[in-house]
Structures are given as C-alpha cells and as structure tokens.
BAFI-3210 file (N, C-alpha, C; in Angstrom, 3 decimals, decimal comma, padded with zeros to 6 digits):
// residues 248
n [1|2|3|4|5|6|7|8|9|10|11|12|13|14|15|16|17|18|19|20|21|22|23|24|25|26|27|28|29|30|31|32|33|34|35|36|37|38|39|40|41|42|43|44|45|46|47|48|49|50|51|52|53|54|55|56|57|58|59|60|61|62|63|64|65|66|67|68|69|70|71|72|73|74|75|76|77|78|79|80|81|82|83|84|85|86|87|88|89|90|91|92|93|94|95|96|97|98|99|100|101|102|103|104|105|106|107|108|109|110|111|112|113|114|115|116|117|118|119|120|121|122|123|124|125|126|127|128|129|130|131|132|133|134|135|136|137|138|139|140|141|142|143|144|145|146|147|148|149|150|151|152|153|154|155|156|157|158|159|160|161|162|163|164|165|166|167|168|169|170|171|172|173|174|175|176|177|178|179|180|181|182|183|184|185|186|187|188|189|190|191|192|193|194|195|196|197|198|199|200|201|202|203|204|205|206|207|208|209|210|211|212|213|214|215|216|217|218|219|220|221|222|223|224|225|226|227|228|229|230|231|232|233|234|235|236|237|238|239|240|241|242|243|244|245|246|247|248]
n.u [095,609|098,042|098,428|096,267|096,916|099,338|098,576|096,771|098,438|100,338|098,653|097,693|100,072|100,801|098,676|099,325|101,362|099,856|098,196|100,070|100,685|098,220|097,723|099,816|099,157|096,785|097,819|099,160|097,279|097,038|099,417|101,371|101,407|101,546|101,497|099,281|099,736|099,211|098,149|098,538|097,701|098,918|098,957|101,725|103,676|105,564|108,658|110,918|113,048|111,158|107,820|105,906|103,756|102,820|101,659|101,964|100,876|101,665|102,307|102,341|103,440|101,924|101,923|101,431|099,196|098,946|097,314|096,405|096,359|094,064|094,200|095,489|095,158|097,607|098,897|101,489|104,655|106,746|105,585|104,816|102,977|102,861|101,745|099,672|101,419|104,660|107,655|109,468|112,916|115,028|117,585|118,279|118,518|120,831|122,358|121,749|120,019|116,567|112,924|109,938|106,572|106,175|105,862|106,445|108,498|111,530|113,872|117,015|119,104|121,596|121,077|120,387|118,019|115,465|113,199|110,445|110,884|113,582|115,118|117,412|116,704|117,065|118,720|118,382|120,683|121,304|122,450|122,721|120,453|121,288|120,550|120,736|120,761|119,392|116,262|114,106|111,952|110,617|110,010|108,574|108,339|106,113|107,675|109,579|111,687|113,548|113,074|113,929|114,205|116,866|117,384|118,303|118,002|116,711|113,168|112,324|114,093|114,775|116,069|117,247|117,607|118,519|117,094|114,432|114,790|112,802|111,152|109,812|109,201|108,775|106,238|106,486|109,159|110,103|110,349|109,034|110,458|111,049|111,103|109,276|110,000|110,509|112,453|114,569|114,429|116,766|118,674|119,771|120,144|117,432|116,513|116,061|112,800|111,252|108,581|107,137|105,170|104,814|102,899|102,954|102,328|100,564|099,672|099,811|097,564|097,440|096,595|095,197|092,334|090,510|088,205|088,112|090,511|090,041|087,955|089,345|091,136|089,389|088,493|090,884|091,481|089,321|089,852|092,212|091,302|089,765|091,759|093,090|091,075|090,944|093,444|093,084|091,004|092,399|094,176|092,369|091,287|093,565|094,085|091,787|092,236|094,538|093,490|091,716|093,485|094,858|093,038|093,228]
n.v [044,082|045,047|047,326|048,898|049,346|050,711|053,099|054,210|054,537|056,409|058,571|059,193|059,946|062,303|063,882|064,700|066,543|068,490|069,295|070,600|072,864|074,246|074,566|076,217|078,546|079,240|079,711|082,046|083,977|086,442|087,692|090,357|091,400|088,834|086,275|083,959|080,419|078,130|074,710|071,626|068,462|065,821|063,007|060,834|058,802|055,832|055,278|052,919|050,053|048,288|048,038|051,004|050,529|051,512|054,230|057,268|059,724|063,180|065,976|069,456|072,902|075,030|077,744|081,127|083,210|086,294|088,440|091,600|092,341|093,574|097,087|098,592|101,293|102,844|105,158|105,433|106,594|104,929|102,711|101,095|100,508|098,761|100,005|098,485|096,335|094,917|094,796|095,043|095,368|093,391|092,168|088,832|086,202|084,875|086,783|087,446|089,055|089,554|089,565|091,236|091,926|092,905|095,575|096,769|098,785|099,590|101,665|100,860|101,019|101,454|102,941|101,644|100,738|098,461|095,648|094,854|092,283|092,007|092,043|093,577|096,513|097,391|099,846|101,617|100,878|098,448|098,444|098,587|100,591|103,371|105,604|108,863|109,195|110,610|111,088|113,794|113,825|111,738|110,660|108,811|109,051|108,699|107,639|106,225|107,560|108,497|110,891|113,368|115,065|116,076|115,720|118,015|120,051|122,972|123,731|123,930|122,513|119,954|116,898|114,747|111,331|108,016|105,902|103,607|100,291|099,238|096,778|095,243|092,487|090,006|087,795|085,096|084,759|084,653|082,998|081,561|081,272|079,036|080,738|082,630|084,720|086,208|085,342|085,759|083,322|082,614|083,455|085,978|089,523|091,788|094,617|098,106|099,490|102,215|102,715|101,587|102,288|103,515|103,702|105,636|105,148|103,071|099,586|096,458|093,863|090,246|088,173|085,894|083,845|082,938|081,315|079,919|078,488|076,863|075,306|073,938|072,470|070,695|069,335|068,090|066,478|064,708|063,442|062,161|060,348|058,710|057,547|056,017|054,179|052,804|051,552|049,864|048,309|047,074|045,510|043,767|042,443|041,180|039,411|037,795|036,666|035,162|033,264|031,896|030,735|029,086|027,065|025,455]
n.w [052,639|053,383|051,715|052,555|055,261|054,951|053,616|055,480|057,675|056,683|056,177|058,786|060,000|058,586|059,245|061,777|061,255|059,865|061,964|063,581|062,076|061,927|064,628|065,373|063,938|065,316|067,839|067,411|067,045|068,265|067,772|066,784|063,455|062,395|059,905|058,628|058,025|055,335|054,895|053,208|051,810|049,829|047,539|047,179|045,154|045,848|044,747|043,472|042,958|042,081|040,647|041,111|043,344|045,710|047,664|049,491|051,916|051,852|053,696|053,242|053,149|051,249|050,956|052,194|054,035|052,957|053,370|054,788|058,291|060,791|061,522|064,381|066,508|068,429|069,254|070,002|069,185|068,331|067,412|064,457|061,443|058,427|055,361|053,102|050,843|051,687|053,769|056,864|057,429|059,437|061,736|062,171|064,754|064,072|062,897|060,298|057,535|057,688|057,340|058,393|059,539|061,953|064,013|066,478|068,097|069,892|071,713|072,806|075,792|074,770|072,557|070,252|067,801|068,177|067,685|069,876|070,568|070,546|068,193|066,014|064,189|060,786|058,724|055,555|054,283|055,279|057,782|061,391|063,329|065,079|067,569|069,098|072,616|075,662|073,915|073,415|071,798|069,262|065,946|063,216|059,868|056,987|054,942|056,262|057,410|060,268|062,661|065,162|068,365|070,249|073,809|075,152|073,345|071,545|071,287|068,650|067,160|064,927|064,118|061,511|061,314|060,689|058,053|057,917|056,625|054,103|052,281|049,345|048,167|045,500|046,283|045,860|045,993|048,548|051,762|054,754|057,941|060,784|062,919|062,400|060,791|057,527|054,650|051,747|049,188|047,865|049,591|049,480|050,264|050,182|048,149|048,978|048,900|047,722|047,541|049,575|052,377|055,702|058,758|061,512|065,041|065,001|064,909|063,162|063,365|063,849|061,034|061,378|061,415|064,046|064,299|061,865|062,044|064,261|063,243|061,223|062,784|064,039|061,786|060,892|063,099|063,068|060,651|061,343|063,290|061,651|060,090|062,029|062,689|060,267|060,290|062,462|061,377|059,296|060,758|062,013|059,772|058,876|060,978|060,765|058,301|058,799|060,595|058,952|057,133|058,860|059,338|057,195]
ca.u [095,706|099,293|098,197|095,358|097,681|100,340|097,901|096,229|099,554|100,885|097,677|097,699|101,350|100,744|097,702|100,049|102,014|098,809|097,784|101,080|100,554|097,008|097,871|100,746|098,330|095,874|098,614|099,627|096,146|097,220|100,768|101,400|101,956|101,713|100,838|098,900|100,250|098,314|098,657|097,896|098,170|098,745|099,490|103,043|104,016|106,841|109,392|112,039|113,435|109,971|106,724|105,430|102,356|102,505|101,592|101,836|100,413|102,697|101,787|103,261|102,965|101,991|102,038|101,064|098,144|099,577|096,335|096,715|095,568|093,399|095,069|095,152|095,788|098,252|099,336|102,901|105,396|107,637|104,745|104,567|102,269|103,108|100,511|099,729|102,459|105,989|108,201|110,523|114,136|115,634|118,695|117,792|119,397|122,083|123,030|121,381|118,893|115,274|111,862|108,781|105,541|106,089|106,284|106,547|109,894|112,044|115,230|117,715|119,959|122,728|120,608|120,053|116,580|115,141|111,801|110,251|111,387|115,014|115,776|117,867|116,041|118,103|118,451|118,306|121,948|121,503|123,208|121,880|120,048|121,736|119,994|121,250|119,883|117,966|115,567|112,893|110,868|111,024|108,947|108,887|107,395|105,547|108,725|110,477|112,757|113,428|113,470|113,772|114,793|117,668|116,776|118,700|117,906|115,572|111,879|112,144|115,136|114,359|117,175|116,893|118,595|118,532|115,812|114,109|114,824|111,506|111,294|108,539|109,640|107,835|105,861|106,991|110,620|110,452|109,789|108,903|111,240|110,398|111,055|108,235|110,561|110,619|113,784|114,583|114,715|118,165|119,552|120,331|119,426|116,530|116,810|115,097|111,707|110,787|107,128|106,562|104,823|104,508|102,065|103,367|101,255|099,634|100,206|098,984|097,284|097,542|095,512|094,649|090,899|090,449|087,111|088,529|091,567|089,408|087,226|090,324|091,660|088,389|088,511|092,092|091,364|088,395|090,563|093,179|090,520|089,361|092,948|093,333|090,085|091,364|094,534|092,477|090,299|093,406|094,656|091,307|091,226|094,747|093,864|090,776|092,865|095,439|092,655|091,191|094,604|095,235|092,083|093,652]
ca.v [044,693|045,776|048,612|049,628|049,724|051,714|054,382|054,736|054,980|057,627|059,629|059,599|060,648|063,665|064,672|065,330|067,730|069,487|069,830|071,514|074,116|074,940|074,955|077,377|079,664|079,622|080,214|083,370|084,816|087,769|088,138|091,502|091,217|087,424|085,826|082,569|079,460|077,128|073,337|070,846|067,073|065,215|061,631|060,689|057,413|055,358|054,736|052,097|049,092|047,575|048,888|051,855|050,174|052,113|055,697|057,791|061,099|064,125|067,249|070,519|074,277|075,572|079,216|081,873|084,195|087,626|089,495|092,464|092,237|094,839|098,126|099,010|102,588|102,836|106,471|105,401|106,987|103,884|101,639|101,344|099,513|098,932|100,244|097,654|095,292|095,303|094,230|095,770|094,572|093,228|091,197|087,708|085,751|084,420|087,928|087,588|089,924|088,906|090,555|091,017|092,953|093,234|096,965|097,312|099,089|100,158|102,115|100,307|101,955|101,751|103,739|100,758|100,522|097,016|095,277|094,523|090,929|092,035|091,999|094,874|097,038|097,801|100,999|101,322|100,306|097,184|098,656|098,794|101,991|103,848|106,930|109,499|109,089|110,440|111,947|114,406|113,527|110,914|110,386|108,032|109,546|107,645|107,060|105,466|108,378|108,701|112,251|113,564|116,243|115,731|116,118|119,362|120,963|123,884|123,063|123,967|121,720|118,611|116,279|113,554|110,256|107,014|105,550|102,171|099,542|098,693|096,015|094,747|091,432|089,053|086,904|083,741|084,697|084,622|081,901|081,840|080,359|078,566|081,851|083,547|085,753|085,847|085,501|085,452|081,900|082,426|083,891|087,333|090,637|092,492|096,023|099,069|099,872|103,550|102,821|101,052|103,334|103,089|104,598|105,642|105,180|101,977|098,226|095,529|092,644|089,007|087,923|084,571|083,768|081,849|080,366|079,056|077,589|075,841|074,371|073,082|071,544|069,632|068,528|067,258|065,473|063,660|062,667|061,294|059,276|057,810|056,765|055,049|053,116|052,003|050,718|048,808|047,377|046,269|044,504|042,728|041,615|040,337|038,333|036,907|035,939|034,152|032,190|031,098|029,962|028,058|025,944|024,586]
ca.w [053,946|053,433|051,094|053,437|056,441|054,537|053,324|056,738|058,522|056,115|056,386|060,205|060,280|058,041|060,000|062,894|060,681|059,627|063,242|064,094|061,298|062,343|066,048|065,400|063,531|066,402|068,955|067,051|066,673|068,850|067,526|065,869|062,112|062,027|058,690|058,793|057,050|054,819|054,846|052,147|051,763|048,500|047,421|046,563|044,862|046,372|043,654|043,823|041,891|041,619|040,138|042,205|043,711|047,011|047,718|050,835|051,963|052,192|054,084|052,851|053,327|049,877|050,926|053,413|053,840|053,042|053,574|055,913|059,473|061,197|062,084|065,773|066,882|069,789|069,608|070,370|067,963|067,897|066,823|063,049|060,649|056,994|054,595|051,912|050,785|052,100|055,009|057,583|057,529|060,776|061,808|062,969|065,834|063,494|062,313|058,878|057,243|057,589|057,115|059,232|059,615|063,368|064,082|067,839|068,184|071,147|071,695|073,945|076,542|073,911|071,430|069,107|067,597|068,082|067,943|071,293|070,753|070,643|066,903|065,528|063,002|059,873|057,907|054,113|053,816|055,930|059,003|062,569|063,532|066,423|067,790|070,293|073,794|075,468|072,929|073,944|070,862|068,112|065,013|062,012|058,857|056,117|054,121|057,115|058,008|061,725|063,086|066,595|069,011|071,424|075,080|075,599|072,220|071,498|070,887|067,196|066,532|064,514|063,431|060,749|061,553|059,630|057,427|057,993|055,382|053,754|051,054|048,794|047,233|044,907|047,380|045,570|046,155|049,968|052,541|056,156|058,792|062,030|063,861|061,965|059,922|056,114|054,032|050,334|048,970|047,446|050,671|049,235|050,896|049,245|047,972|049,497|047,985|048,142|047,466|050,798|053,327|057,064|059,531|062,917|066,034|064,730|064,777|062,372|064,118|063,112|060,083|061,683|061,755|065,054|064,011|060,750|062,502|065,161|062,344|060,576|063,772|064,223|060,540|060,868|064,145|062,579|059,631|062,046|063,880|060,553|059,693|063,087|062,556|059,113|060,718|063,261|060,469|058,593|061,693|062,214|058,550|058,819|061,945|060,221|057,204|059,408|061,154|057,837|056,569|059,827|059,240|056,086]
c.u [096,989|099,081|097,304|096,107|098,650|099,672|097,386|097,344|100,144|099,940|097,655|098,957|101,316|099,683|098,341|100,784|101,003|098,320|098,767|100,990|099,365|097,073|098,774|099,993|097,457|096,628|099,084|098,471|096,250|098,630|100,768|102,074|102,106|100,887|100,544|099,485|099,132|098,951|097,851|098,488|097,936|099,388|100,814|103,354|105,390|107,553|110,621|112,414|112,264|108,955|106,154|103,944|101,933|102,496|101,479|101,402|101,587|102,059|102,805|102,600|103,017|102,118|101,554|099,953|098,737|098,571|096,688|095,802|094,919|094,413|094,569|095,905|096,320|098,645|100,780|103,747|106,365|106,864|104,482|103,816|102,560|101,824|100,592|100,830|103,783|106,372|109,252|111,696|114,681|116,803|118,241|118,840|120,753|122,875|122,727|120,171|117,628|114,207|110,632|107,783|105,353|106,690|106,347|108,018|110,246|113,451|115,911|118,553|121,213|122,361|120,222|118,562|116,349|113,640|111,671|110,643|112,886|115,763|116,180|117,133|117,138|117,686|118,535|119,589|122,261|122,280|122,221|121,590|120,408|121,292|120,599|120,232|120,367|117,442|114,310|111,694|111,415|109,789|109,462|107,865|106,957|106,583|109,739|111,642|112,480|113,930|113,256|114,423|115,571|117,097|117,082|118,622|116,693|114,340|111,706|113,232|114,648|115,507|116,667|117,999|118,565|117,129|115,610|114,284|113,493|111,604|109,936|108,840|108,468|107,518|106,364|108,495|111,043|109,787|109,876|109,694|110,457|110,289|110,017|108,704|110,627|112,037|113,661|114,992|116,159|119,179|120,133|119,470|118,616|116,842|115,681|114,063|111,086|109,274|106,416|106,361|104,510|103,649|102,470|102,167|100,225|100,384|099,253|098,793|097,492|096,378|094,897|093,143|090,724|089,363|087,489|089,577|090,981|088,642|088,195|090,951|090,683|088,376|089,714|092,035|090,411|089,067|091,545|092,445|090,111|090,555|093,242|092,325|090,402|092,499|094,028|091,728|091,283|093,949|093,657|091,198|092,433|094,632|092,885|091,408|093,799|094,649|092,133|092,290|095,009|094,304|092,497|094,898]
c.v [045,536|047,216|049,482|050,184|050,840|053,076|055,018|055,274|056,295|058,811|060,143|060,376|062,110|064,532|065,349|066,605|068,841|070,104|070,854|072,873|074,902|075,393|076,159|078,636|080,179|080,245|081,650|084,319|086,237|088,315|089,230|091,139|089,781|087,085|084,327|081,696|078,550|075,743|072,567|069,448|066,523|063,852|061,634|059,213|057,074|054,676|053,967|051,191|048,355|048,578|049,681|051,585|050,807|053,625|056,107|059,236|062,010|065,475|068,331|071,881|074,957|077,084|079,808|082,869|085,585|088,756|090,307|092,207|093,590|095,804|098,568|100,279|102,483|104,225|106,574|105,631|105,873|102,607|101,984|100,187|099,783|099,039|099,429|096,608|095,825|094,674|095,155|094,872|094,582|092,270|090,062|087,257|085,291|085,543|088,135|088,481|089,128|089,998|090,184|092,133|093,412|094,625|097,586|097,508|099,748|100,647|101,602|101,378|102,310|102,562|102,965|100,540|099,028|096,817|094,936|093,073|090,853|091,999|093,393|095,253|097,628|099,057|100,660|100,777|098,963|097,243|098,830|100,284|102,371|105,295|107,522|109,370|110,022|111,408|112,472|114,088|112,689|110,633|109,554|108,473|108,384|106,970|106,266|106,260|108,629|110,120|112,385|114,831|115,780|116,332|117,553|120,389|121,847|123,172|123,021|123,182|120,324|118,027|115,015|112,520|109,276|106,698|104,039|101,530|098,876|098,027|095,549|093,670|090,736|088,022|085,468|083,606|084,644|083,407|082,205|080,813|079,962|079,689|082,904|084,681|085,263|086,145|085,207|083,988|081,650|082,944|085,279|088,384|091,356|093,995|096,899|099,396|101,170|103,686|102,319|102,190|102,750|104,152|104,508|105,694|104,082|100,658|097,389|094,252|091,421|088,837|086,537|084,723|082,633|080,833|079,388|078,030|076,492|074,818|073,425|072,073|070,377|068,733|067,573|066,170|064,361|062,795|061,700|060,101|058,253|056,931|055,696|053,872|052,234|051,084|049,555|047,790|046,521|045,177|043,404|041,821|040,690|039,145|037,311|036,063|034,858|033,017|031,287|030,213|028,817|026,847|024,961|023,778]
c.w [054,069|052,860|051,997|054,640|056,122|054,321|054,608|057,637|058,020|056,323|057,829|060,552|059,783|058,650|061,199|062,418|060,446|060,922|063,783|063,385|061,823|063,789|066,184|064,958|064,677|067,558|068,685|066,635|067,226|068,675|066,480|064,537|061,654|060,767|058,773|057,691|056,587|054,924|053,831|052,130|050,355|048,491|046,668|046,354|045,434|045,198|044,130|042,643|041,327|041,108|041,293|042,557|045,026|046,892|049,183|050,789|052,399|052,509|053,740|053,144|051,983|049,818|052,208|053,049|054,059|053,169|054,812|057,105|059,823|061,793|063,455|066,099|068,297|070,226|070,014|069,146|067,469|067,480|065,377|062,415|059,182|056,248|053,285|052,004|051,325|053,444|055,572|057,727|058,944|060,671|062,704|063,992|065,330|062,834|060,857|058,727|057,048|057,555|057,880|059,058|061,058|063,576|065,428|068,138|069,508|070,952|072,958|074,635|075,718|072,680|070,195|069,012|067,366|068,116|069,413|071,595|070,697|069,353|066,455|064,252|062,092|059,123|056,433|053,527|054,474|057,222|060,186|062,712|064,970|066,536|069,068|071,441|074,867|074,424|073,578|073,087|069,728|067,247|063,847|060,960|057,919|055,250|054,934|057,677|059,481|062,039|064,606|067,062|070,230|072,701|075,461|074,475|072,324|070,937|069,379|066,466|066,202|063,662|062,701|060,936|060,381|059,119|057,572|056,641|055,178|052,395|050,635|047,726|046,554|045,992|047,129|045,819|047,619|050,648|053,995|056,976|060,035|063,079|063,475|061,061|058,465|055,623|052,549|050,140|048,557|048,472|050,487|049,928|049,838|049,247|048,590|048,447|048,488|048,117|048,747|051,810|054,692|057,733|060,973|063,848|065,825|064,676|063,943|063,193|063,249|062,155|060,264|062,014|062,738|064,775|062,910|061,211|063,409|064,286|061,662|061,549|064,001|062,994|060,533|061,916|063,731|061,530|060,301|062,676|062,830|060,146|060,749|063,001|061,360|059,486|061,602|062,420|059,703|059,457|061,906|060,984|058,438|059,781|061,398|059,114|057,771|059,990|060,027|057,257|057,533|059,783|058,167|056,475]
res [m|d|s|l|l|w|v|a|m|a|g|a|k|e|n|f|h|a|l|s|v|r|s|n|n|l|a|n|a|n|t|t|g|f|k|a|e|f|e|n|t|r|a|m|s|v|f|g|n|a|y|p|t|r|a|f|a|m|d|e|i|p|g|y|n|f|n|g|g|a|m|q|t|t|g|r|t|l|d|i|a|l|q|g|d|g|f|l|a|v|r|d|r|d|g|n|e|a|y|t|r|f|g|n|l|e|i|g|s|d|g|v|l|r|t|s|t|g|l|e|v|l|d|e|n|g|n|q|i|v|l|p|t|p|l|a|q|i|d|i|n|n|d|g|y|i|t|g|r|p|f|d|a|d|a|n|v|v|e|t|y|q|r|l|k|l|v|n|p|e|l|r|s|i|e|k|g|y|d|g|l|f|r|s|r|d|g|t|a|l|a|q|d|d|t|v|q|v|q|s|g|m|l|e|s|s|n|v|n|p|v|e|e|l|t|n|l|i|r|i|q|r|s|y|d|s|q|v|k|l|m|q|a|a|g|e|m|d|d|a|q|n|r|l|l|s|y|n]
***
C-alpha cells in the first residue's frame, strides 16, 4: 500500500503541473507571437542510502512548439511579423536582452520604440531605438531598417534611422521564461543575423491549437481523477489490513 500511495500521490501532484502548462497555452491562444509549450511526465527513482525501491513522477517541459502562427494583415506600419525563423530583440523588465516574436510596436512620447506591452526594442548594437518625434511617415523594411520622414520635411525626404536587432539562434540554445520571453541558456546576448526578414503591416498570431489544448486538459484531468481513486483504494486496503491484524 505504501508503494501504491506514493506513486498515486506523485502522479496527482505532477498532473497539477501539467494542467498549469496546458492552461497557460490555452490562455494565450490569442496572444501575438506566442509559442506553445509541451509537457511530459516520466518516472524518476528515489535514490538514497537504501536500495531505490521507490519512484515518483516528474513533470517537465521538454520543449516548445516553434511552428509559425498564422499571419494577420493589419496595414499598420509599426506592426511587424518575422518571416520564417528568428526573433526580435527587446529589453526585459530587469534590463537584460531577451527575444520575442511579438511584433506590435509603438513609439512613445519620448521617441523610444517599444512593444505595446512596454518593452524597449533594441537595435543591432543592443541599444534602445530612439526616433525623432513627431514623424509624418515611418516604415520598416524587410531587413529591419527603420526609415521615416520628419513632420516638417519635404515629401520626398526619407531618413534612415536605426535597424532592428534580429537573431536566429539554435533552438536548443534558448529557453523560455515565465514572462513568455526567450533567452540564451548561457545568458549571453545573441548576434545579429542578417538573414532574418520581417514583414511590415502584419502580425503573427499564436500557434496554440485550442482544440488540442482542451483535449489535453480533459486527458490530464482524467488522469488526476484516476490517481485520486488509487489513493482512496490504498487507504481502504490499509484499513482492511489493520482490521485483519486486530482480529489476531
């Protein structure tokens, strides 16, 4: 009964972790550029001074779904979608360089280019992008160069400003944080990749499949219910064993 109770308890505990992963995916089904997470459970032996006769379940995130989401045309020049592989470099809340596929950009009153969530967008040298304000026109070309026309300039005047930092790392070398941003596993900043292309006037939608996520939530919930029933069965068998021993 001890082994049965241990296995059932460990399984139920990790089902909660799996539910959080799948629920987070489903909650971000409409988040621009979101990449779904996978979850996996495997058995782990408990090692100690004695023989490892116990095992527990361990839930882990073995990777992420890097497939591209559907492209949505917005017609807004500060909306960008990355074509194929690659990421846009931003500065996270702690001031460190991070990477995202979220391409909804805005120019603040201070001229700093940020995502609509407030993260500073970085240029190819890792610096913040500061643009003159106001601008009568602004464009971002396929290579990530930002061009525009000052408000009081002639109609044929086009100025080139900074270039977006676009990277294309080995997918195994990056990991996703709780804030949804990707970072290199060794903490170093990634180099600019000139092959990464962007498309202005478009946004990439989330690659989450809501039907698949709902199906997985049902599967995990049923697994949890089974683990709870096993714990109840272990308790009933333990009670029956105690009654039998009391007769002696």
